[in-house]
N, C-alpha and C positions, 0 to 999 in steps of 0.2 A: 182551782182557778188561779192564774198567775198574772198579776199586773206587774210587768217587769220594767216599765218605763219610770214611773214614780219619781220624776226629776226632783221636785221639791215637795213630795207628798207629805213629808214630816208626819209619819203615822204615829203621832205621839200617844195615841190611845191603843196602839197594837203592840203586844209583847211577844217576843220569841225567846224562849228559854230564860224568862224573867228579865228580858231586856226590851227596851223601846226601839223599834226599827225606825230609822230616820230616812234611809234611802236603800233602794234595792234595784239591781239591774241584772236581768238574766239573758238579754240579747235575743229573745225569742219572739218579740212582738212586731218586728219589722221596723221599729223606730228605736233609737238609742240615745242615751244621755251622754255618750262619749263622742268626741271629735277624733277622727282617725288621721294618722300620718301628718301631724303638725310639725312645726319647726321648733317647738319647745325643747329646752335642754339640749341645744346643739344637734337636733335631729334632722333627718332628711325627709323631704316630701316624697321623692322617688327613690330609685336605686334598685338593688338586687332583691330587696324584700319589701313587703307591704303588709299592713294590718288589714285583715278581712273579718267579716262577721258572716258565718254560714254554718250549716250543719254537716260539713264534709269531714269524714273520718277515714275514708278509704285512701290508700296510697296509690302508687302507679309508677310509671317510668317515662323517661323523656330524653331529650338530647339538648346539650348546651354547647355553644361554640367557644373555643378558647385558643388564642394564638392562631386563629385561622383553621383550627381543626375541630371536628365535632367530637364531643365526648358524651357517652350515654350515662345516665344516672337513674337510680331507683329510689323512690320515696316510700318508706314503710308506712303502714297504716297508723293512725293516731289511736292511742289507747281509748277504749270505751269508758264512758263516765260511770261512776258508781251511783248507787241508789241515793246517796246523801245529797246529790245535786237535784235541784227542784225539777228540772226537765232533762233527765238523763239522755245523752246523745242527741240533744237538740242543738240549736244554734249557739255559738260561742265566739268569743273574740280571740283571734290568733294571728300570728305571723305566718306568711306564706311566701315561698320563693317565687319571684316573677317568672323565672325560667320554668318552674313547675306549672304555674298558671297557664303559660303558653302551650304546655303539653297536656292541658286538661286536668291537671292535678291541683286540688285546692284545699287539701287538708293542712294540718299544722306542720310546716317544714320550713327550712331556710337554706339559702344558697350555699353557705360554707359546707354544709353536709352533702351537697350535690357534686362538688368537684372543685376545679381550679378557677382562676380568673374572676374572682369575686371581690369588688372593691369594698373596703371597710365603710360601714355606715351604721347610724343609729336610727331607730324608728319609735315615735312617741304616739300614744293614744291617751287622752285625758278627758275627765268629766267637763262638760260644757255648761253645767249648772252648779249653783252653790247650795250647800247644806249648812244650816245654822245649828250650833251646839251650845248656844248661850243658855245658861240656867240649868244645864243638864249635868249628869254625873260623868263618870269615865266613858270615853267614846272609843268604840272598837270598829276597826275595818276588818272584814273577813271576805275571803274569796277562795275559789278553787283554782289551782294552777298545775301546769306541768311544763317541763323544759328539759331536753337532753343537754344540748349545748356542750361547752368545754371551757377551758381556762380563759378564752377570749370571746366566748359566746354565751350570753346569759341574759336573764331578765332582771329588771329593777322596778321598785315601787316608789312613787313620789307623793308628796302632799303639798297643797298650796293653801295659804290662809288669806290670800288677797285676790281671790277670784281668778286665779290662773296666771297672774302677771309674773310670779316667780314660783319656782318649784324646789322643794327640799327632798333629798334622797333619804329614804327610810333605811336605816342600817340595823335596826333591832326588831325582831330577834335575828334576822339574817339580812345581809346587804345584797347578795346576788342569788338569783334563782336559777339553778341548773342541776344536772345529775338526777333528775326526777322524771322518768319516762311515763309514769302513771299519775293519775289525778290525785292530788292531796289538797286538803284545806289549810289555808294559812289564816291565822288570827293575830291582829296587831292592835295593841292598846297603848297609846302614848299620851302623856299629859298635854303635849302640844296640840292634840286634837280638840281639847275641851275649851269651852268659852270662846268659840270662833264664830263670827258672823257669816263668813263665806269660805267654808271648808270644801276642798275638792281633792280627788285622788287621781293619779295617772300611772300608766305602765310604760316603761321604755325597754326596747330590745336592743342590746349591744351586740353588734356583729363585727368581730375582729378578724373574720375569715380564716380562722385556724382550721387546718385540714384534719386535725384530730378530733374535731367536734362531731356531734351526732344529733340526729333528729330525735324527738320532735322539736320544733321551735317553741317560742313562748306562747302559751295558751292560757286564757283566763275565762272564768265563768262564775255566775252567782256572786256578784259584788254586793256586799251588804254593809251599810253603816248603821251602827246601833249605839245606844247609850245604856248605862247600867240602870237597872230598876231600883226601887226603893229598898227591897229586902235582899239580904246577902245570900248567895248560893254559888256553888261551884259544880260545873258539869264536866266530867272527863270526856275528852273527844275520842275519836277512833284511833285505836292502836294498830299499827301496821308495820310489819307483818304480825301474825298471831302465833308464830312458833319461834322460840328463842333458845339459844344454847345457854347453858350455865355460864355466867360471867359476861354475857353479851350486853351491849349498850342498846337503849331504846329511847325513843322520844315520846313524851306524854303531853299531848295537847289538851288544853282545858279552857273553858270559858267561865266567866264570873258574872254575877248580877249583884248589885249593891256596892257599897264602898268599903275598901280595905285601906288601912293606914299605911304610911310610908315605911313603917318598921315591920310590916307583915312579911311572913315567909310562907310560900306555898311549898308543901311537901308531897311528893308522890309516894304512895304506899302500895305494897304488894300483899295480897291476901295469901292464905295457905292454898294447898292444891284443891280444896273443895270450894273455894270462893269466899271463905269466911275471913272477916277482918277482926276477929276476936283478939288476935295477936299480930297486928300488921307489922310489916317490915319496911322501914324507910329506905327508898331506893334513889332519891334525888330531891334537890331543893332548888327553889328560885326565890330570891329576895325581890319582891315586887308588890305593887298594889293593884295591878291589873292582870288580865289574863295573858297567857303566853304559852311557852313550850318548855317543859322541864326535861333536861338531859339526865337520864337515869341509867341504872345498870342493874341487871338481874344478878344477885349475889352468886358467887361461884359455888357456894355450898347449898344452893336451893335444891331441894329434892325434885327429881323428875316427876312431872304430873301434867294433867291436861285440863285442870279446872281453875287456873289462876285468874284473878281480876286485879285491876289497878284503879285507884281512886286518888284524888287530890284533896288535901286538907289545908285550910288557912289558919294562921296563928293569931291574927289581930284584925278583925274579930275571929274567934275560934269557930271555924265552920268545917264540918265534915262533908265533903263533896260526894256526889253519886259516882258509882264505879262505871267503868266502860261496859258496854253491853255485850261483848263477846268473850268467850273463854280464851285464855292464853295458855299455850302449851310450852313447858320447859323441858328440854331434852338434855341428857347428860353429855358432857363433852368427852371426846374420845381420849384414850390414854395408850400411847405406844410404849411407855416405859423409858428407862434410861438407855443411853448409848451403850454399846457392847463392844469390848475388845476381845477378839477370839483368835486363837492360834490353833491351826490344825496341821496334820501330817498327811502327806500324799498316800501313805499306805493304810490309812484308817478309812473306815466306812463313812460315806457322806452322811452327815447328821441332819436331823430335822431342826432347822434353825429356830422353829417355834419353841423348842425346849430351852433355848438360851435367852428368850425374852425376859428382860429384867424389870419386873413391876408393872407390866402393861397387859392389855387385853391380848388374847391369843387368836383373835379372828382377823388379824391383819394380813396383808400380802407383802411379799418381798419384791423389790424392783432393783434391777441392775442395769446401769447405763440407760435409764429411762424406760426399760421394758420390764414386764412382769415375768421375770425369769431369774434363775440363779446362775452365777458363773460356774465353770468346771472346776470344782474344788479338789479335783485330782491333779491339777496342774499347779506347780509352785508359783507363788506371786502374792501381790497385795491387792485386795479387792474391797471396794466400798459398796455395801449393799444397804438400801434404804428400806426400813420396815414402816409400812404405812397402815394406820388404822383410820378408816373413813369416818368422817363426822356426819351426823344427821342435821337437817334443817340448816341453820346458819353456823353450826359448829364447824370450824376449820378442821381439816385432817390433821392428825398428830403423827409425828414421825420420830423414829429412833435410828441412829446410824450404827450399822454393824461394820466395824473396821476389822476385816478378816485377813489374817496372814497365813498362807499355806506354805509350810516348810517342806523341802524335798526330803524324803526318807533316805537314810544312808544305805549304800549298797556295797556290802563286803564281797559280793560274788558268791560262787559255789566252790567248795573245796573238794579234794580227792584223796584217795589213799594210793600211795606209790611206794615202790621199792627201787633203791638205787644201789649201785655197786660201790664198794669201798674205794675203788680206784677211779670213780667218776670225778670230773671236775666240779667245782662249786656251781650251783645253779640258783636262779632267781625263784624264790617262793611265789612272788607275785605272778610269774609266768605260768604257774600251775593252776591259778584260779580261772574260772570261767564265769560268764554272765556279766561282762563289762563292769567290773568293780570300780568304785571310786579310788583315786590314787592318793587320798589324803589320810589313809589309815596307818596303823602301826602293827608290827608283828610281835608276838609273844612266844617264847620258847616253852617247852613242856613244863618248866618250873614256874611259868608266869612272869618271867623277867622279859624286859623289852629286848627284841632281837633285831639285827640290821636287815633282815629280810632276804638274806642269801644263805643257803645251806651248803656247808662244806663237809662232806662225809668223813674227812680226815680228822676234823676237830669238833663237829657238832654231833650231839647225841640224837639218835632216832627218837621218834615219839610224835606227839600231837602239837603242831604249830598252829597258832591262832592269829588270823588277820582281823583286826578290830577297827571299825569306822564309827567314830562318835557321832551321834545324832543331835541336831538342835531341837530343844524342847518344842513341842511335846514328842518328837520322834525319838524312839529308843535306839541305843547303840546296836549296830548290826555286826555279826561275827561269821567268819567262814573258817573251816578247819581242814588242815592238810596233815594226814597221817603218813609218816615217813618211816620205812624200814630200810636198814642198810644190810646188803648181802655181799659176802666176799666174792660171789659170782665165780667160784672155782669150777672148772670143767672136770669131766669124769676122768680124763687122761692124767689129772694131777692127783687122783686118789691113789694111795699106797696102803700097804698093810699097816702102816703106822698112823693112818688117818682115822679120826673119830667118825663113827658111823651111827646113823639113826636106824634102830632095829624095829621101830613101830610102837604100837600101843598095846599094853597089857593091862586090862582092867581100866583103872583111871590113871595109870602111869605111862609115861613116855620113856622108852628104854634106849640107851645109847651105849655102844661098845667103846671102851677106852684102851688104846694100846698100852702095853706095860711100860713103854718108854715115854708116854705122854705126860707132860706136866700141865695141870689145869690151874690157870691163874684166877678164874672167876666165871660166873654164869649169870646171864640176864635173860629173863623171859618177858616178851612183849606181846600184847594182843594186836589185833588187826589195825587198830588206830595208832599204834606205836606207844601205847601206854604201858609202863613197866608194871609187872605183877610181882608183889612180894612173895618170896619163896618160903619164908619162915622155916619150918622143919619138913618141907615137902621133898627135899632132895637127900639122897643117900647113895652110897656106893655098895655094890654087891659084887665083890671080886673085881673083875674087869668091866663090870656093867655099872653105868650111871643111871639111876632111876629118879625121875622127877614126878611127884604126885600132882595131878590136876583135879584133885577132889573139889567138888562144888563149882568148878568152872564150866560155863556153858559150851555147847558145841560151837566151833568157830575156827578161824585161821589164827595161828600163833607162830611166833618166832622165838627160837632158842639160840642165843649167842654164847657159845663156849669159847672163852677167850683163849687164844693160842690155836684155835681150830676155826672152822667155818661157821656160818649162820645157817641153821636148819629152819626151813619153813614147811609147816604141815598143818593138817586139819585134825583137831582133837574132837573126838566124838564123846560128848558128855554122857554120863550114866547116872 
């Protein structure tokens, strides 16, 4: 049974949670102890908004004219009321847009959330009867409310101690009511409420017409005025939401019965994951003698679990309050690890970036330029890739920045083996390379000394010439090789009886005939790459025959330069 009018009922014999109820208004009886749309506190009787009492929760759409043009608007539904309200989803006091009413929409909304052309105005609804608190203890006002609003659109709560002639804004625990689209209960206990012969409360909606505001408008239900009972007790209110991240803030509402001293401190405590307070953890305090709201925080090192509870204890007198009635879940905050500096080379295989995660979870995703993908790490350049590990519940996502530099691999090109004549002009070694080599490299001669990159057969020794392009870390240096053999290129018409001749291979020896008048200045043997082969004791003369031993040398192309004669090129068959 709900007697919601109770103007001056002064139910001094009725207690609610160890308190004496002095006044209660639920707006569901057809009569009300509130006067709507008065001029109190510089408020407007008419305007773009108005206070209504009804049970409308459904939204809708309509049209408003602005600057001579029609604009369509949509009003979202008002949030359903929780079980804690005495008549859930029944009649309630709320602000409604006049434009919405003309379109048949009468739930909690306001014009600034509908569109443009809304003049600024305030709207007041206050009690039209007095409540006396003389001779009673601490006095508490409680009510359920919701309001979306914005920086210029919000609700306010006032009190009067002279029968409504003057009103005072209540600034504690909060001064403005907004950013709350769902129903929550507010409890306010102030010393100014006590020992008053004509106490009243009122609600004002401030509409500064900000276009960034949002519905619902200011809605109020279950207004209760009560006084503390004779015995002390603390009841923890509803904790919402019930899932928190490690380190998250939470608000702990609580009500009290009995008197607490001016030096009292209320402390919110967290149980362990099974709901036990054998070793409670303090998570927030409030220095007060009356009920209120404690700003608390789940410690960052709280183990994840699903059975936590919160209670409030008082210090003077020492009172252990009852815990909230629903389990609280604590989830672990995500960890993406440290930022990563990574340098790659274009000729390396594309790595799995998860292997470079530094101290974070490995279940995250990589995003490049806002998309869940990776850049082409085979292309030189600098790339910023974001590693994101998604958080659960109210845990924010954690990120780590991968600053990736991809260095271009050096390209020395592809070398060749070539033979040039002794009378050929000097030629560019670079011109012999293929494969579009980089032009920033250096040339090394067969002895490893730096070479200008031009080969002159008259002065340069044949052999293996190396083109080397240095790589930027982590790219390794690249090399290309050119094997050069020098041939006198003598035609057959120049051969005479006095010319050295190659007679072929006998066993592992290559045999040459030496004319009796020939003076030999020296002999060099080169392999197909131009590398000199030490002769040691492999060469000896047998009459007019020169024999060169190729013992242990593999089958391949070789060059023998007999100084004073021509260069012989032949294939040795290893045995």
